[in-house]
LOZAZA-363318 format. One record per atom (N, C-alpha, C): residue in one letter; y, x, z. Coordinates in steps of 0.2 Angstrom, whole numbers, plus 5000, padded with zeros to 4 digits. Example, Ala and Ser with C-alpha at 12.3 -4.5 7.8 and 13.67 -1.06 7.14 Angstrom:
BEGIN
a497250665039
a497850625039
a498450665039
s498950645035
s499550685036
s500050645039
% end
This chain:
BEGIN
x500448684930
x500948734932
x500548794931
x501048844928
x500848904925
x500648954932
x500349014930
x500049054937
x500049114933
x500049174940
x500049244936
x499349254941
x498949294938
x498349304938
x498549394941
x498349414946
x498349474949
x497949524950
x497849564947
x497049614948
x497249684951
x496849704954
x496849774959
x496249794956
x496149844953
x495349874948
x495249944952
x494749944955
x494450014956
x493950044951
x493550084953
x493250114948
x492450074947
x492350044952
x491750014954
x491849934954
x492349914954
x492549834959
x493249814956
x493349754956
x494149734956
x494149664960
x494849664963
x495049604967
x495449564964
x495349494962
x495949464960
x496149414964
x496849384964
x497249314965
x497549274959
x497449204959
x497749164956
x498249144960
x498949144957
x499449134961
x500049084958
x500049034960
x500548974956
x501249004955
x501549014949
x502249044950
x502849004954
x502948934953
x503248904955
x503348884963
x502748874966
x502548864974
x502248934977
x502248984973
x501949054976
x501349034980
x500948994979
x500348964983
x499649014979
x499149024984
x498649054981
x498249004979
x498049014973
x497448934971
x496748964972
x496749024972
x496149054971
x496049134972
x495449164975
x495649244976
x494749274974
x494649314974
x494049344973
x493849424972
x493049434972
x493149504971
x492449504968
x492449574962
x491949574960
x491749644961
x491149664963
x490949744966
x490149764962
x490349814965
x489649854962
x489449854955
x490049864952
x490049864944
x489649934944
x489049924937
x488849984933
x488149984940
x488149954943
x487449974948
x486949904945
x486249924948
x485849884946
x485849814948
x486249774953
x486349724955
x487149714958
x487649674955
x488249644956
x488449624960
x488949604963
x489049544968
x489749514967
x489849454965
x490449434967
x490549364972
x491349364973
x491449334978
x492049284975
x492149214974
x492549174972
x492849124978
x493449114980
x493649084986
x494349044983
x494248964984
x494848924984
x494848884989
x495348824988
x495548784994
x494848744996
x494448754992
x493848714994
x493248734996
x493248794996
x492448834998
x492448904994
x491948924996
x491749014994
x491349014991
x491049054984
x490549044982
x490349104980
x489649144981
x489549204980
x488949204975
x488849274972
x488249274967
x488149354965
x487349354966
x487249424963
x486949434957
x487249464952
x486949484945
x487049534943
x486949564939
x486949624935
x487649634932
x488149674934
x488949674930
x488949774926
x488849744921
x488749824918
x489549864917
x489949824916
x490549864915
x491149804917
x491649814918
x492349784919
x492449714916
x492249744908
x492349694903
x491949624907
x491249644909
x490649594910
x490949564918
x491249614920
x491549584928
x491949524927
x492549534922
x493049474921
x492649424918
x492149424912
x491649384912
x491349334917
x491249364923
x490949334928
x491349304933
x492149334933
x492549294936
x492649224932
x492949234926
x492949174922
x492349134922
x491749134923
x491349094925
x491349054932
x491649094936
x491749064943
x492349004942
x492949014939
x493348994938
x493048924933
x492748934929
x492548874925
x492148834931
x491648864934
x491148824937
x491348784945
x491948834948
x492148814953
x493148794955
x493348814949
x494148804949
x494348854952
x495248844951
x495448784947
x495348804940
x495548764936
x495448754929
x496148784926
x495948834923
x496548894920
x496848844915
x496548804912
x497048754906
x497448724909
x497248704917
x497848674919
x498448724923
x498248764923
x498648844926
x498648894922
x498848874916
x498948934910
x499348994914
x499049044912
x499149104912
x499949134910
x500349144913
x501049174910
x501049244910
x500449264914
x500449344914
x499849364917
x499549434918
x499049454921
x499549524924
x499549534931
x499849584934
x499449624936
x499449694935
x498849744938
x499249804942
x498949804948
x499349864952
x499049924950
x499649974948
x499350034945
x499550094950
x499250124952
x499350174958
x500150214956
x499950244952
x500450314949
x500850304941
x501450274944
x501950284937
x502350354935
x502150394941
x502750474939
x503450444940
x503750494936
x504350474935
x504650434930
x504050414926
x504450374919
x504450294922
x504150274926
x504050194926
x504550184933
x505050154932
x505450124937
x505350074939
x505150014935
x505049954937
x504349924934
x504249864935
x503549834931
x503549834925
x503149844920
x503249844914
x502549814910
x502849784905
x502349754901
x501949794896
x501249804896
x500849844895
x500849834888
x501049914883
x501049914877
x500449974876
x500249984869
x499750044869
x500150104872
x500750114870
x501150174871
x501150174881
x501150114883
x501150124891
x500450134893
x499950114889
x499250134891
x499250214891
x499450244886
x499350304885
x499750354891
x500550334892
x500650354897
x500350364904
x500050294905
x499550284913
x499050324912
x498850344906
x498250374904
x498450454906
x498850464903
x499250554905
x499250574913
x499450514916
x499550504922
x499150514928
x498450514923
x497850514928
x497850574932
x498050634930
x497950694932
x498450684939
x498750654940
x499050644947
x498850584951
x498250554948
x498050504951
x497250484949
x496750534949
x496250544945
x495850484947
x495950464954
x495350434957
x495550344955
x496250334954
x496450264953
x496750244948
x497150304942
x497350274937
x496850264931
x496250294931
x495950274927
x495450214926
x495450184934
x495150144935
x495650074934
x496250074934
x496850034934
x496750014927
x496650084923
x496650074916
x495950014913
x495450024917
x494849984915
x494949924916
x495349904923
x495449834921
x495849814916
x496449834915
x496949814910
x496549804903
x496049864901
x495749844895
x495349784895
x495149774901
x494549724902
x494849664901
x495449654904
x496049584905
x496149574898
x496349624894
x496549624887
x496049584883
x495349604885
x494749564880
x494749504885
x494849484891
x494749424893
x495249374893
x496049414891
x496549364890
x496949394884
x496749384878
x497049414872
x497649394870
x497949344872
x498649314871
x498949314877
x498849344883
x499249344890
x499649404890
x500149424891
x500549484893
x500149504898
x500049584898
x499749614903
x500249654907
x500449664914
x501049684915
x500949744921
x500949804921
x500849864927
x501349844930
x501149854938
x501649844942
x501449934946
x501949974946
x501650034949
x501950064956
x501350074960
x501450104967
x502050134968
x502150184965
x502750234965
x503450194963
x503550154959
x504250144955
x504650124960
x504650094965
x505050084970
x505450134974
x505050204973
x505250254976
x505650294971
x505750264965
x505950324961
x506750314959
x507150274966
x507850284969
x507950334974
x507350384975
x507550434979
x508050484976
x508350514979
x508850574975
x508450634975
x508950684973
x508450744970
x508250794977
x508650784982
x508650824989
x508050784991
x508050724991
x507350694993
x506750684991
x506750704985
x505950714981
x505850784979
x506350844980
x506250894976
x505750934982
x505250974980
x504951034985
x505251094981
x505251134988
x505551204988
x505151254985
x504851234979
x504351294974
x504751304968
x504551354965
x504651384960
x504951314954
x505551314953
x505851244949
x505551244942
x505351304940
x505051294931
x504451274933
x504051284936
x503351294938
x503251224941
x503851194946
x503651114947
x503751074942
x504151074938
x504451024932
x503851044927
x503551074926
x503051094921
x502551054922
x502251054930
x501651034932
x501750964936
x502350944936
x502550884938
x502550874946
x502650924950
x502550934956
x503250894960
x503350854963
x503950824966
x503650784971
x504250734974
x503850694978
x503850614975
x503350574975
x503350524971
x503250444975
x502950454981
x502950404987
x502450354983
x502150304989
x501750264988
x501750214991
x501350154991
x501450084996
x502150044994
x502450074989
x503050054986
x503149964986
x502549944982
x502649864981
x502649844987
x502249864994
x502349835000
x502949845003
x503249915003
x503849925005
x504449865003
x504449864996
x504749824993
x504849754995
x504149724996
x504149664998
x504349635004
x504049695009
x504449695016
x505049685018
x505349735015
x506149745014
x506449685013
x506349635008
x506449565005
x506349505011
x505749525013
x505649475018
x505949485025
x506049545028
x506449555031
x507349525031
x507549545025
x508149515024
x508249435026
x507749415023
x507649325024
x507549305030
x507149355035
x507149335041
x507649335045
x508149405042
x508649415048
x509249355045
x509249335040
x509649285037
x510249345034
x510049405031
x510649445030
x510449455022
x511049495019
x511049505012
x510549575013
x509949595007
x509649665008
x510049705007
x510749695004
x511049755000
x511449775007
x511549745012
x511849755018
x511349795024
x510949805023
x510349835028
x510149885027
x510149915033
x509649995033
x509049975037
x508449995034
x507849985038
x507350035038
x507050045043
x506450095042
x505750055042
x505450055037
x504850015036
x504150055038
x503650025042
x503150065044
x502450015041
x502250055036
x501650025033
x501050065036
x500750025040
x500250065044
x499350035042
x499150075040
x498450025038
x497950085039
x497250095035
x497050155035
x497450215032
x497950195028
x498350235024
x498950225026
x499350255029
x500050235032
x500550285029
x501050255029
x501850275026
x502450245029
x502850275029
x503750255032
x504050285026
x504450215027
x505150205019
x505650205024
x506250235023
x506850225024
x507150175018
x507550135020
x507850085015
x508550055017
x508950085011
x509650075012
x509950035006
x509849965008
x510349925003
x509749894998
x509149905001
x508649884995
x508349934993
x508549994993
x508350064990
x508150104993
x507350124992
x507050184997
x507450244994
x507750265000
x508250335002
x507550385004
x506950365006
x506550425010
x506050405011
x505450435009
x504750405011
x504250465012
x503750445016
x503350495020
x502750525014
x502450485009
x502150485006
x502450545002
x501950584998
x502350644994
x502150644986
x501750694984
x501550684977
x500950664977
x500550644981
x499950624983
x500150574989
x499550534990
x499650474996
x499250525002
x499250595002
x499050615008
x499650645013
x500150655010
x500750695015
x501050635020
x501250645025
x501750605030
x501150595038
x501350535037
x500950515044
x500150535045
x499850535050
x499150535053
x498950475050
x498350465045
x497950425044
x497250415048
x496950345044
x496250345047
x495850395045
x495850445039
x495450495038
x495950535035
x496550535033
x496950585030
x497450615036
x497450695034
x497850725038
x498650695040
x498850695032
x499650685035
x499950755034
x500350775036
x500750835035
x500450885040
x500350945034
x499851005038
x500351065033
x500351125038
x500551185035
x500151195029
x500451235025
x500051225018
x499651285019
x499751325022
x499351405025
x498651395026
x498851335031
x498151305033
x497451305028
x497351295022
x497051285017
x496851375014
x497551415014
x497251475013
x496751505018
x497051485024
x496751515031
x495851495030
x495851435030
x495051385029
x494651415023
x495051455016
x494751465011
x494551535013
x494951575016
x494851665017
x494251665022
x494451615028
x493751635034
x493151605033
x493151545028
x492451505027
x492251505021
x492551515016
x492551515009
x492551445007
x492851395010
x492951335008
x493251325000
x492951284995
x493351284989
x493551234989
x493951214981
x494551164983
x494151094984
x493551084980
x493251014982
x493151004989
x492951074992
x492851054999
x493351045003
x494051065003
x494751065006
x494951005004
x494950984999
x495050914996
x494750855001
x494050865001
x493550815004
x494050815012
x493950875014
x494250895022
x494950845023
x495250875019
x496150845021
x496050765019
x495650735014
x495750665012
x495250615015
x494550655018
x494050595021
x493850625027
x494050685029
x493650705036
x494150725041
x494750695039
x495350715044
x495750655047
x496350665049
x496750605053
x496150595059
x496150535062
x495950495068
x495350505068
x494850515062
x494250545061
x494150615062
x494450645061
x494350705060
x494550735069
x495050705070
x495150725078
x494750695083
x494350635082
x494150595089
x493450575085
x493150595078
x492650555076
x492550475073
x493150455074
x493150375071
x493750365069
x493650335062
x494250335057
x494550255059
x494150225063
x494450135063
x495050155070
x495650135070
x496050125076
x495850095080
x495350025082
x495149995085
x494750035089
x494250075085
x493750105089
x493950165092
x494550195091
x494850245094
x495250225099
x495650165100
x495850145105
x495250125111
x494750085110
x494250085115
x493850145116
x493750185112
x493450255115
x494050305121
x494650275118
x495150315122
x495150275129
x495150215129
x495050165135
x494550185139
x494150205137
x493450235140
x493550305144
x494150315142
x494150395146
x493850465140
x493850435134
x493650495129
x494250535127
x494250595129
x494950655127
x495150655120
x494750655116
x494850675110
x495150605107
x494950545108
x495050505107
x495950475109
x495950495115
x496650495117
x497050545114
x496750605112
x497250645108
x497450615101
x496950595099
x497150575093
x497650515092
x497650465096
x498150425098
x498950455100
x498850505103
x499450545105
x499650585099
x499350595095
x499550645090
x499850575083
x499450515082
x499750475078
x500250445081
x500550445085
x501150425090
x501650445089
x501450515091
x501950565090
x502150575083
x501850575079
x501950585072
x502550525069
x502150465071
x502850405069
x503550415072
x503550445079
x504150445083
x504550485078
x504250555077
x504650605072
x504850575067
x504650525063
x504950505056
x505450465058
x505250405063
x505850365064
x506450385067
x506450455069
x507050495071
x507450535065
x506950565061
x507150575055
x507550525051
x507250485049
x507450445045
x507950405047
x508050385053
x508650375058
x509250425056
x509050485057
x509650525055
x509950525048
x509350515043
x509750505038
x510050465036
x509850385038
x510150335038
x510950335039
x510950365044
x511450365050
x511550295053
x511250235052
x511350185056
x510750165053
x510650115059
x509850065057
x509950015060
x509749945055
x509849875058
x509049855061
x508549885057
x508049855060
x507349915058
x506849905062
x506349945062
x505749885060
x505249905055
x504949845054
x504149865054
x503749835058
x502849855056
x502749805051
x502049835046
x501849795042
x501149815041
x500549795037
x500049815036
x499649805041
x498749825041
x498349805045
x498449845053
x498649885053
x498749915061
x499449885062
x499949885059
x500649865061
x500749805062
x500449745058
x500349675059
x499849665067
x499449705068
x498949675072
x498649705079
x499249755079
x499149815085
x499649825089
x499649795095
x500349795098
x500449865104
x499849875104
x499749945108
x500149995104
x500050005096
x500150045093
x500950045092
x501149975091
x501849965090
x502349985095
x502049985102
x502449975109
x502350055109
x501850095109
x501950165111
x502350215104
x502450185099
x502750205094
x503550235095
x503750165098
x504350155101
x504450155107
x503950185111
x504250215118
x504650275118
x504950265124
x505650315126
x506050315120
x506450265116
x506750275111
x507450225113
x507450205119
x508050175123
x508650195121
x508750255122
x509450295120
x509550285112
x509250275108
x509350245101
x509350185101
x509450135105
x509550065104
x509050035102
x508350065104
x507750035102
x507450005107
x507249935109
x506749905113
x506349885112
x505849875115
x505349835113
x505049785119
x505249715118
x504949655122
x504149655124
x504049675129
x503349675129
x502949625130
x503149565132
x502949495131
x502849475124
x503449485120
x503549475114
x502949505108
x502949565110
x502449625106
x501849585107
x501549575113
x500849545113
x500649475112
x501249445112
x501149365111
x500649365105
x500149285106
x499349285102
x499149345100
x499049385105
x498649445106
x498949515101
x499649505099
x499849555095
x499749545089
x499449505085
x499349475078
x499949435075
x500149465070
x500649425066
x500349395061
x500549315062
x500349275056
x500949255051
x501549275054
x502249265050
x502649315054
x503149325051
x503749365053
x504149345061
x504149405064
x504349385071
x504549435073
x505049435078
x505549495081
x505249495088
x505049565089
x504649585095
x505249645099
x505949645096
x506249675102
x506749655107
x506849695112
x507349655119
x507949635116
x508149605121
x508849545119
x509249625120
x509149675123
x509649715124
x509549775118
x509249755114
x509049815108
x509549815103
x510049855101
x510349865096
x509949845090
x509549895090
x509249885083
x508549845083
x508549785078
x507949755078
x507249775077
x506749755081
x506249775080
x505749705078
x505449695071
x505049655069
x504349685066
x503949635065
x503349635063
x503349585057
x503149585051
x503149565043
x502649565041
x502249525039
x501549535035
x501749555029
x501349605026
x501449615019
x501149575016
x501149565008
x501049535004
x500949544998
x500649604995
x500749644990
x500649604982
x500149574984
x499849534979
x500549484976
x500649444981
x501249414979
x501949434976
x502049504978
x502449544975
x502349564969
x501749584967
x501549604960
x501649544956
x501249474959
x501649414954
x502249404953
x502649414958
x503349414957
x503649464951
x503549524952
x503749574947
x503449554940
x502749534941
x502649524934
x502849464930
x502949414934
x503349354930
x504049374929
x504449424933
x505049444932
x505049484923
x504449524923
x504449554918
x504349514911
x503949484912
x503749444905
x504349394904
x504749374909
x505349334908
x505849364905
x506049434908
x506349474905
x506349504897
x505649504895
x505449544889
x505849484882
% end
């Protein structure tokens, strides 16, 4: 039975999954890391075991060779599961890519050109594509873009109110991210509710170390919190989210901080970490429970921001069928879910505390946590970005 190999490539590592097309079963998964260092590391997992190995990995091509060795030694046999495509996560597709796209030389040129909008991600994604082309020269490569799902935003939703000619020339606009997750969760929500996605108005909260909100109307993204970069929007583990841009001017004038320092501040030393000194939600909660005032403030700011976005997107949609929590914090943290929706009963949103905390509050499959009296359904739906990439990759090669 044929399969899709899903690859998520970073600058010094890549993750992979082999997914059988017909059953959507994960046949194997793995990680190749510390690429370019003195000693690299690989991990390969199948249904029968886990194998790890330490070896030098000079570049991504060597990493793919190590991955192929793991398949050859531990399975599954790629000859028995021939690849229909390799699906690659690519962070930024700009306004050029509206859907998953079979990779050509021109597509690679465009991904490279868009690297100025995602300098930490697109070049690394391209390294993965190049290595996969060398490893599987006869297999189609498909780029699946994080930004593609949000290309349905209307101009009034993606336009920033700055000089129009400058914005156009420098490609300044809202692009949105986590699109693969938002798309998967929207489809899974419709399936859970037993209703056509085309009839549903949803707010999906992807809450992890990175976090974003998306308003989805009939399966189309109409609002999303991340902007030109993944920095805008919600408070995150180490990212500030929404901020008055004049704060940067003020800090530069008063402290002399340069662009690199300000970038480091907002992306790596802000968010929960900046307020409380802790970037992991579990650590913040524990500290708040122990009476740490900074940790409690971090929680309050985090939840306040989420509620504000829910209210805004509810107004934009005009009607709401469901609020959906997903990703690491959204799926596993009952306190955050309950706190984010506290006091919204006048909007028809009520959480059943017993359902919310059932099984320790951890979601292993889609479930409802809203009270019977809640007009708006509140759901927890685990995301599966790898499966969504596999689905889109297969659809792209089938249509080619």
